[in-house]
C-alpha positions as CSV (number, residue, x, y, z in Angstrom):
1,X,-9.4,-11.4,-23.0
2,X,-12.1,-13.9,-23.6
3,X,-12.4,-15.3,-27.1
4,X,-15.6,-16.1,-29.1
5,X,-15.0,-19.8,-28.2
6,X,-14.8,-18.9,-24.5
7,X,-17.5,-19.2,-21.8
8,X,-20.6,-17.0,-21.9
9,X,-21.5,-14.6,-19.2
10,X,-24.2,-17.0,-18.0
11,X,-21.7,-19.9,-17.9
12,X,-19.3,-17.8,-15.8
13,X,-22.1,-16.8,-13.5
14,X,-23.0,-20.4,-12.9
15,X,-19.4,-21.3,-12.3
16,X,-19.0,-18.4,-9.8
17,X,-22.0,-19.7,-7.8
18,X,-20.6,-23.2,-7.6
19,X,-17.9,-24.8,-5.5
20,X,-14.3,-24.6,-6.7
21,X,-14.4,-28.2,-7.8
22,X,-17.8,-28.0,-9.6
23,X,-17.0,-24.6,-11.0
24,X,-13.9,-25.8,-12.8
25,X,-15.6,-29.0,-13.9
26,X,-18.1,-26.8,-15.7
27,X,-15.5,-24.4,-17.1
28,X,-13.0,-27.0,-18.1
29,X,-14.0,-27.5,-21.8
30,X,-13.5,-23.7,-22.4
31,X,-10.9,-22.9,-19.8
32,X,-8.0,-22.5,-22.3
33,X,-10.0,-19.8,-24.1
34,X,-10.2,-17.6,-21.0
35,X,-7.6,-15.2,-19.5
36,X,-7.3,-17.5,-16.5
37,X,-5.0,-19.9,-18.3
38,X,-1.4,-19.3,-17.5
39,X,0.1,-17.4,-20.5
40,X,2.7,-19.1,-22.6
41,X,5.0,-16.1,-22.0
42,X,5.0,-16.9,-18.3
43,X,5.6,-20.6,-18.8
44,X,8.5,-19.9,-21.2
45,X,10.1,-17.5,-18.7
46,X,9.9,-20.0,-15.9
47,X,11.2,-22.8,-18.1
48,X,14.1,-20.7,-19.3
49,X,15.1,-19.6,-15.8
50,X,14.9,-23.1,-14.4
51,X,16.9,-24.5,-17.3
52,X,19.6,-21.9,-16.9
53,X,19.9,-22.2,-13.1
54,X,19.2,-25.8,-12.5
55,X,19.6,-27.7,-15.7
56,X,17.4,-30.8,-16.2
57,X,15.5,-32.8,-13.6
58,X,14.4,-36.4,-13.0
59,X,10.7,-36.5,-12.3
60,X,8.3,-33.6,-12.1
61,X,5.0,-32.7,-10.2
62,X,2.5,-30.0,-11.3
63,X,0.4,-29.0,-8.3
64,X,-3.1,-27.9,-9.4
65,X,-2.2,-28.6,-13.0
66,X,-5.6,-27.7,-14.4
67,X,-5.9,-28.4,-18.1
68,X,-2.1,-29.0,-18.2
69,X,-0.6,-25.6,-19.2
70,X,2.6,-26.5,-17.2
71,X,2.9,-30.1,-18.2
72,X,4.6,-29.4,-21.5
73,X,7.2,-27.4,-19.7
74,X,7.8,-30.3,-17.2
75,X,8.1,-32.8,-20.1
76,X,10.9,-30.7,-21.6
77,X,12.7,-30.1,-18.3
78,X,12.3,-33.6,-16.8
79,X,13.9,-36.8,-18.0
80,X,11.5,-39.1,-16.1
81,X,7.8,-39.2,-15.4
82,X,5.6,-36.1,-14.9
83,X,2.6,-36.1,-12.6
84,X,-0.2,-33.5,-12.7
85,X,-2.5,-33.2,-9.7
86,X,-5.8,-31.4,-9.6
87,X,-9.1,-31.4,-7.7
88,X,-11.3,-31.1,-10.8
89,X,-12.0,-34.2,-12.9
90,X,-13.1,-32.0,-15.8
91,X,-9.8,-30.1,-15.9
92,X,-7.9,-33.4,-15.7
93,X,-9.9,-34.8,-18.6
94,X,-8.8,-31.8,-20.7
95,X,-5.2,-32.3,-19.6
96,X,-5.4,-36.0,-20.6
97,X,-6.5,-35.0,-24.1
98,X,-3.8,-32.4,-24.4
99,X,-1.0,-34.7,-23.1
100,X,-1.6,-38.4,-23.9
101,X,2.1,-39.1,-23.5
102,X,3.1,-42.3,-21.7
103,X,5.3,-40.2,-19.3
104,X,2.4,-38.3,-17.9
105,X,0.3,-39.4,-14.9
106,X,-2.8,-37.5,-13.8
107,X,-4.1,-37.7,-10.3
108,X,-7.3,-36.3,-8.9
109,X,-6.6,-35.0,-5.4
110,X,-6.9,-32.0,-3.1
111,X,-3.5,-30.3,-3.0
112,X,-4.0,-29.6,0.7
113,X,-4.1,-33.3,1.4
114,X,-2.1,-35.1,-1.2
115,X,-2.7,-38.9,-1.2
116,X,0.0,-41.0,0.5
117,X,1.2,-42.3,-2.9
118,X,2.3,-38.7,-3.6
119,X,2.8,-37.1,-0.3
120,X,5.0,-39.8,1.1
121,X,6.7,-40.7,-2.2
122,X,9.9,-38.7,-1.6
123,X,10.4,-39.1,-5.3
124,X,10.0,-35.9,-7.2
125,X,12.9,-33.7,-8.2
126,X,10.9,-30.7,-9.3
127,X,7.4,-29.4,-8.3
128,X,5.7,-26.4,-9.9
129,X,2.4,-24.6,-9.6
130,X,0.9,-21.9,-11.7
131,X,-2.1,-19.6,-11.1
132,X,-3.7,-21.7,-8.3
133,X,-2.6,-20.1,-5.0
134,X,-5.6,-17.7,-4.9
135,X,-7.7,-20.8,-4.1
136,X,-6.0,-21.4,-0.8
137,X,-6.6,-19.3,2.3
138,X,-3.5,-18.3,4.2
139,X,-4.3,-20.8,7.0
140,X,-4.2,-23.6,4.3
141,X,-0.7,-22.8,3.0
142,X,1.2,-24.9,5.7
143,X,-0.7,-28.1,4.7
144,X,-0.1,-27.3,1.0
145,X,3.6,-26.6,1.4
146,X,4.2,-29.6,3.7
147,X,2.6,-32.0,1.2
148,X,4.9,-30.7,-1.6
149,X,7.9,-30.9,0.7
150,X,7.1,-34.5,1.5
151,X,6.7,-35.4,-2.2
152,X,10.1,-34.0,-3.1
153,X,13.4,-35.9,-2.9
154,X,16.1,-34.4,-0.7
155,X,17.5,-31.6,-2.8
156,X,14.3,-31.3,-4.7
157,X,12.9,-27.9,-5.8
158,X,9.5,-26.3,-5.6
159,X,9.2,-23.4,-8.0
160,X,6.5,-20.9,-8.8
161,X,6.2,-17.3,-10.1
162,X,4.9,-14.5,-7.8
163,X,4.2,-11.0,-8.8
164,X,5.3,-7.8,-7.1
165,X,2.8,-5.9,-4.9
166,X,0.5,-3.8,-6.9
167,X,0.8,-0.1,-6.2
168,X,-2.2,1.2,-4.3
169,X,-2.6,4.2,-6.6
170,X,-3.0,2.0,-9.7
171,X,-6.2,0.9,-11.4
172,X,-5.1,-2.7,-11.0
173,X,-5.0,-2.4,-7.2
174,X,-8.6,-1.2,-7.1
175,X,-9.7,-3.9,-9.5
176,X,-8.2,-6.8,-7.5
177,X,-9.2,-5.2,-4.2
178,X,-12.8,-4.9,-5.5
179,X,-12.8,-8.4,-6.7
180,X,-11.6,-9.8,-3.4
181,X,-14.2,-7.8,-1.5
182,X,-16.9,-9.1,-3.8
183,X,-15.7,-12.6,-3.3
184,X,-15.8,-12.2,0.5
185,X,-19.4,-10.9,0.3
186,X,-20.4,-13.8,-2.0
187,X,-18.9,-16.4,0.3
188,X,-20.5,-14.8,3.3
189,X,-24.0,-15.1,1.8
190,X,-23.8,-18.1,-0.6
191,X,-23.0,-21.7,-0.2
192,X,-20.9,-23.6,-1.3
193,X,-18.0,-21.1,-1.1
194,X,-15.8,-20.4,-4.0
195,X,-12.4,-19.5,-2.7
196,X,-10.5,-17.2,-5.1
197,X,-8.6,-14.2,-3.9
198,X,-5.8,-12.1,-5.5
199,X,-4.3,-10.5,-2.4
200,X,-3.8,-13.4,0.0
201,X,-0.4,-14.6,-1.3
202,X,2.2,-12.0,-0.3
203,X,5.9,-13.0,-0.7
204,X,6.7,-12.3,2.9
205,X,4.0,-14.6,4.3
206,X,4.7,-17.2,1.6
207,X,8.4,-17.3,2.4
208,X,7.7,-17.7,6.1
209,X,5.3,-20.6,5.5
210,X,7.8,-22.3,3.1
211,X,10.6,-22.1,5.7
212,X,8.2,-23.5,8.4
213,X,7.5,-26.4,6.1
214,X,11.3,-27.2,5.9
215,X,12.3,-25.4,2.7
216,X,15.2,-23.0,2.1
217,X,14.0,-20.1,0.0
218,X,15.4,-17.8,-2.6
219,X,14.0,-15.9,-5.5
220,X,15.2,-15.2,-9.0
221,X,14.0,-12.2,-11.1
222,X,11.9,-13.0,-14.2
223,X,13.3,-10.1,-16.2
224,X,11.3,-11.1,-19.2
225,X,8.5,-9.0,-17.6
226,X,10.7,-5.9,-16.9
227,X,11.2,-4.0,-13.7
228,X,9.2,-1.4,-11.7
229,X,10.3,2.2,-11.4
230,X,12.1,1.4,-8.1
231,X,14.2,-1.2,-10.0
232,X,12.6,-4.3,-8.4
233,X,11.3,-7.0,-10.8
234,X,7.7,-7.2,-11.7
235,X,7.8,-11.0,-11.3
236,X,10.0,-13.3,-9.4
237,X,10.5,-17.0,-9.5
238,X,10.3,-18.5,-6.0
239,X,12.9,-21.3,-5.6
240,X,12.2,-23.4,-2.5
241,X,14.7,-26.2,-2.0
242,X,14.2,-29.2,0.2
243,X,17.5,-29.6,2.0
244,X,19.6,-32.7,1.3
245,X,20.1,-33.4,5.0
């Protein structure tokens, strides 16, 4: 839910009619008071699962770090430097205020075309991303995943949570379907576009694109969020490893 310190309806409307970059620049001072920030419960679940399965890491990369919700987790999991990448200068400014630690580097860049210093670094042990994949069209996933793959050391891990499909009979399914439809109409009639869709990141397609980028892929249940009636987890952690050879 939005808090009293969060953005007004007018501010949200201005953001929605802007580009993705400009919209987040405008929203950044109040972003952490919106429901769009990744909940601490999710961050804690991912951190616990990674620590149990993988232990600690050397250096970490947060792809589309926003105001830095995932940076604290990386600082605890990683022994070395932590880098946050985001397109929005406003969001990075908030992240810099939240994490002034010497171990944190913040880079303004498009995740679909990471700068050579990152994309060709071959130097990160762990990459994560939270809540950003709705901003990438399916055709853009190969470039995104290939850039992360290039930034990881052999044996490195790209990890992110992904939710189970929403049952078509549920109110949530109608809500996200309606939102996506409204965004498609908005982008058809208004420029610049604001790409944000909830139903363009299915596990099957994501797994195929990760494998095409060179990853081996498995998933781990995030049982912190329970299971559906059919016994499958409501949330999974995708674990995409860059092979060692």
